[in-house]
C-alpha positions as CSV (number, residue, x, y, z in Angstrom):
1,M,100.9,113.4,86.2
2,R,103.6,115.6,85.6
3,I,107.2,113.9,84.7
4,E,110.5,115.5,86.4
5,R,113.9,114.3,85.2
6,H,116.9,113.5,87.7
7,P,119.5,115.8,85.9
8,A,121.7,112.6,85.3
9,V,118.9,110.9,83.6
10,T,119.1,113.9,80.9
11,E,122.8,114.3,81.5
12,K,124.5,110.9,82.0
13,D,121.8,108.0,81.4
14,L,120.0,108.9,77.9
15,P,123.2,110.5,76.1
16,G,125.2,107.2,77.4
17,I,122.5,104.9,75.8
18,Y,122.0,106.7,72.7
19,A,126.2,106.7,72.1
20,H,126.2,103.2,73.0
21,I,124.0,102.1,70.3
22,A,124.8,104.7,67.8
23,R,128.4,103.2,67.5
24,E,126.8,100.6,65.7
25,N,123.6,102.2,64.6
26,P,122.4,105.6,64.5
27,V,118.6,104.9,63.8
28,A,118.2,102.4,66.2
29,A,119.7,104.8,68.9
30,E,117.1,107.3,67.8
31,R,114.4,104.4,68.0
32,V,115.5,103.6,71.7
33,L,115.3,107.4,72.7
34,D,111.7,107.9,71.1
35,A,110.7,104.6,73.0
36,V,112.0,106.1,76.3
37,A,109.7,109.3,75.8
38,Q,106.8,106.8,75.0
39,T,107.7,105.1,77.9
40,F,107.8,108.5,80.3
41,M,104.3,109.1,78.6
42,H,102.8,105.4,79.7
43,I,104.1,106.3,83.2
44,S,102.5,109.7,83.2
45,A,99.1,108.3,82.2
46,D,99.4,106.0,84.9
47,P,101.9,105.8,87.5
48,E,101.4,102.6,89.3
49,I,102.0,101.2,85.8
50,G,105.6,99.8,86.8
51,V,106.5,97.3,89.5
52,L,107.9,98.1,92.8
53,Y,111.7,97.2,92.7
54,P,112.5,94.8,95.5
55,A,114.9,97.0,97.3
56,Q,117.1,95.8,100.7
57,N,117.2,99.5,101.1
58,L,114.0,100.5,102.9
59,R,114.6,103.8,101.7
60,M,114.2,102.7,98.0
61,E,111.0,100.9,98.6
62,P,108.5,103.5,96.6
63,V,110.9,103.1,93.6
64,R,108.9,101.3,90.6
65,M,110.4,99.8,87.6
66,L,109.3,99.6,84.0
67,P,110.8,98.2,81.0
68,V,111.1,100.7,77.9
69,T,108.5,100.1,75.3
70,G,109.7,98.0,72.7
71,F,113.0,97.4,73.8
72,N,112.9,95.4,77.3
73,N,116.3,95.7,78.1
74,Y,116.2,99.0,79.1
75,L,114.5,99.8,82.3
76,V,113.1,103.2,83.7
77,L,113.0,103.5,87.4
78,Y,111.1,106.4,89.0
79,K,109.2,107.6,92.2
80,V,105.8,108.5,92.4
81,E,105.8,111.7,94.3
82,T,102.5,113.8,95.8
83,E,102.8,116.4,92.6
84,A,105.2,114.8,90.2
85,I,106.6,111.6,88.8
86,R,110.3,111.7,89.2
87,I,112.6,109.8,87.0
88,L,115.4,108.4,88.7
89,Y,117.6,106.3,86.2
90,V,117.2,104.7,82.9
91,V,119.6,102.2,82.5
92,H,120.3,98.8,80.9
93,G,118.8,95.7,82.5
94,A,122.1,93.9,82.4
95,R,123.6,96.3,85.2
96,L,124.1,95.5,88.9
97,L,121.2,97.6,90.1
98,P,121.8,97.5,94.0
99,R,125.8,98.7,93.1
100,L,124.2,101.3,91.0
101,F,122.1,102.5,93.5
102,G,125.3,102.4,96.1
103,R,127.6,104.4,93.8
104,E,124.9,106.6,92.2
105,R,122.1,107.3,94.8
106,R,119.7,109.6,93.1
107,E,116.7,110.9,94.7
């Protein structure tokens, strides 16, 4: 299935993750981004691979969550739509996800 990224994933999430890791280790930052791309491919091949995110907001119910391959501290949150998989967020798992969703609602 085709992958579509929310613009904030490309403009904010991935550059932020890279910058944070690259301060200490640029090579590791590249590995994380490569693993994110690999995770996107896994999701594309099997959209149901992620678990449903247990949101209290019913509008969020169809959102799925999958750890980044080899970097389980990072999560990909996505929505399976009719013709594509929409990547909504790539975030560190320590973030307060309900607060993030409230501030930065992405559809």
